[in-house]
Kinemage of the C-alpha trace (Angstrom):
@kinemage 1
@onewidth
@group {chain A} dominant
@subgroup {mainchain}
@vectorlist {calphas} color= white
{ca met a 1} P 29.419 -56.048 -3.423
{ca ser a 2} L 29.051 -52.503 -0.967
{ca asp a 3} L 27.140 -49.820 -1.365
{ca thr a 4} L 30.633 -47.698 -1.525
{ca arg a 5} L 32.353 -50.083 -3.534
{ca ser a 6} L 29.616 -50.188 -6.634
{ca trp a 7} L 29.621 -46.171 -6.136
{ca asn a 8} L 33.025 -45.955 -6.169
{ca asp a 9} L 33.317 -48.518 -9.153
{ca lys a 10} L 30.802 -46.556 -11.184
{ca val a 11} L 33.038 -42.954 -10.945
{ca ile a 12} L 35.930 -44.981 -12.139
{ca asp a 13} L 34.806 -46.253 -14.866
{ca glu a 14} L 33.446 -42.673 -15.675
{ca phe a 15} L 36.389 -41.087 -14.398
{ca arg a 16} L 38.423 -43.862 -17.291
{ca ala a 17} L 35.963 -43.194 -20.043
{ca asn a 18} L 36.103 -39.536 -19.905
{ca glu a 19} L 39.922 -38.618 -19.532
{ca gly a 20} L 39.199 -38.133 -15.818
{ca arg a 21} L 36.348 -35.784 -16.122
{ca val a 22} L 32.978 -36.885 -14.525
{ca gly a 23} L 29.512 -35.842 -13.384
{ca gly a 24} L 27.464 -35.836 -10.299
{ca pro a 25} L 28.681 -34.419 -6.978
{ca phe a 26} L 32.418 -34.645 -8.748
{ca glu a 27} L 31.460 -32.527 -11.867
{ca gly a 28} L 34.164 -29.894 -12.248
{ca ala a 29} L 36.027 -30.603 -9.106
{ca pro a 30} L 39.622 -32.049 -9.511
{ca leu a 31} L 39.438 -35.855 -9.286
{ca leu a 32} L 42.096 -38.301 -9.018
{ca leu a 33} L 42.060 -42.304 -8.708
{ca leu a 34} L 44.459 -42.970 -5.969
{ca his a 35} L 45.887 -46.916 -6.356
{ca his a 36} L 46.798 -48.121 -2.628
{ca ile a 37} L 47.812 -51.431 -0.327
{ca gly a 38} L 45.807 -52.416 1.646
{ca ala a 39} L 47.319 -52.009 5.172
{ca lys a 40} L 45.788 -55.905 6.239
{ca ser a 41} L 45.224 -57.016 3.173
{ca gly a 42} L 48.057 -56.183 1.045
{ca thr a 43} L 45.616 -55.856 -2.160
{ca glu a 44} L 45.346 -52.472 -4.586
{ca arg a 45} L 42.624 -50.656 -3.673
{ca val a 46} L 41.324 -48.086 -6.191
{ca thr a 47} L 39.481 -45.097 -4.629
{ca pro a 48} L 38.398 -42.058 -6.488
{ca met a 49} L 38.647 -37.939 -4.490
{ca met a 50} L 38.999 -34.936 -4.790
{ca tyr a 51} L 42.563 -33.319 -4.823
{ca gln a 52} L 43.830 -30.094 -4.392
{ca ala a 53} L 47.084 -28.992 -6.303
{ca val a 54} L 49.544 -27.452 -3.985
{ca gly a 55} L 52.558 -26.648 -6.030
{ca asp a 56} L 54.036 -29.687 -7.568
{ca asp a 57} L 52.314 -32.191 -5.221
{ca leu a 58} L 48.703 -33.278 -4.369
{ca ala a 59} L 46.619 -33.098 -0.951
{ca val a 60} L 44.101 -35.061 -0.530
{ca phe a 61} L 41.580 -35.003 2.545
{ca ala a 62} L 40.207 -38.089 4.601
{ca ser a 63} L 37.126 -36.359 5.350
{ca tyr a 64} L 34.899 -39.542 4.760
{ca ala a 65} L 31.684 -37.382 4.464
{ca gly a 66} L 32.064 -36.485 8.301
{ca glu a 67} L 32.020 -39.459 9.792
{ca asp a 68} L 33.444 -40.311 13.205
{ca val a 69} L 36.396 -42.142 11.974
{ca his a 70} L 39.179 -42.227 8.856
{ca pro a 71} L 38.631 -44.079 6.086
{ca ala a 72} L 40.390 -47.150 4.833
{ca trp a 73} L 42.257 -45.468 2.463
{ca tyr a 74} L 44.220 -43.077 5.167
{ca his a 75} L 45.292 -46.000 6.877
{ca asn a 76} L 46.319 -47.546 3.954
{ca leu a 77} L 48.753 -44.765 3.080
{ca leu a 78} L 50.031 -44.864 6.414
{ca ala a 79} L 51.003 -48.104 6.080
{ca asn a 80} L 51.979 -48.515 2.414
{ca pro a 81} L 52.883 -44.905 1.534
{ca asp a 82} L 53.995 -44.964 -2.172
{ca val a 83} L 50.992 -45.028 -4.290
{ca thr a 84} L 50.333 -44.292 -7.688
{ca ala a 85} L 47.311 -41.870 -9.350
{ca glu a 86} L 45.658 -41.531 -12.327
{ca ile a 87} L 44.861 -37.695 -12.960
{ca gly a 88} L 43.274 -37.146 -16.237
{ca thr a 89} L 45.137 -40.088 -18.453
{ca asp a 90} L 48.203 -39.555 -16.968
{ca thr a 91} L 49.416 -41.717 -14.155
{ca val a 92} L 51.780 -40.206 -11.359
{ca ala a 93} L 54.317 -42.008 -9.034
{ca leu a 94} L 53.432 -40.487 -5.623
{ca arg a 95} L 54.599 -40.833 -1.607
{ca ala a 96} L 52.209 -39.582 1.094
{ca arg a 97} L 52.903 -37.733 3.590
{ca asp a 98} L 50.191 -37.151 6.690
{ca leu a 99} L 50.884 -33.481 7.295
{ca pro a 100} L 51.438 -32.004 10.756
{ca ala a 101} L 49.049 -29.009 11.342
{ca asp a 102} L 50.912 -26.336 11.009
{ca glu a 103} L 51.404 -27.609 7.186
{ca arg a 104} L 47.730 -28.282 7.358
{ca ala a 105} L 45.941 -25.278 8.010
{ca pro a 106} L 46.679 -23.243 5.117
{ca ile a 107} L 45.656 -26.321 3.109
{ca trp a 108} L 42.957 -27.439 4.668
{ca glu a 109} L 41.229 -23.754 4.833
{ca lys a 110} L 41.464 -23.156 1.146
{ca gln a 111} L 39.910 -26.275 0.639
{ca lys a 112} L 36.955 -25.252 2.666
{ca ala a 113} L 36.565 -21.959 1.046
{ca asp a 114} L 37.062 -23.509 -2.346
{ca tyr a 115} L 34.824 -26.419 -1.635
{ca pro a 116} L 32.070 -25.955 1.554
{ca gly a 117} L 30.880 -29.406 1.997
{ca phe a 118} L 34.329 -29.921 3.375
{ca ala a 119} L 33.436 -27.090 6.238
{ca gly a 120} L 30.057 -28.994 6.700
{ca tyr a 121} L 32.059 -32.663 7.287
{ca glu a 122} L 34.377 -30.854 9.568
{ca gln a 123} L 31.428 -29.966 11.591
{ca lys a 124} L 29.961 -33.404 11.088
{ca thr a 125} L 32.642 -35.226 13.435
{ca ser a 126} L 34.935 -33.927 16.676
{ca arg a 127} L 38.360 -35.590 14.386
{ca thr a 128} L 40.830 -33.468 13.136
{ca ile a 129} L 40.381 -34.579 9.090
{ca pro a 130} L 43.819 -35.458 7.907
{ca val a 131} L 45.224 -33.822 5.069
{ca val a 132} L 47.596 -35.955 2.820
{ca leu a 133} L 50.276 -34.790 0.751
{ca leu a 134} L 51.341 -37.009 -2.029
{ca glu a 135} L 54.669 -35.621 -3.077
{ca arg a 136} L 55.792 -36.831 -6.661
{ca arg a 137} L 58.675 -39.460 -6.847
């Protein structure tokens, strides 16, 4: 099992044991568990991630901690946009939409202002960090 998988599994277990609340780097932050289908494997994956409420929808950020490649989950959403997310004790059906620059900008700027670590991720990479809107379906 990879270190990332093991770390994610611990966050997932803590999230589910505490009605959507976790400690550590996510303490106090809005967190969801995104259920998505592997683009190549067709296997369901579950990934914990921070989100930002945008009206009734949710924005997530393919920052990958500033790595120079997009995270696997981002590619999975492009290939299979119908997803679900655990938010607190609820499970919600969503459809992912990669935001174009004009829609992305204000959401991304708010995320960096609210959570400055995201600005640090942006500085570490030359790629544009995608913002994906999860729209309720």
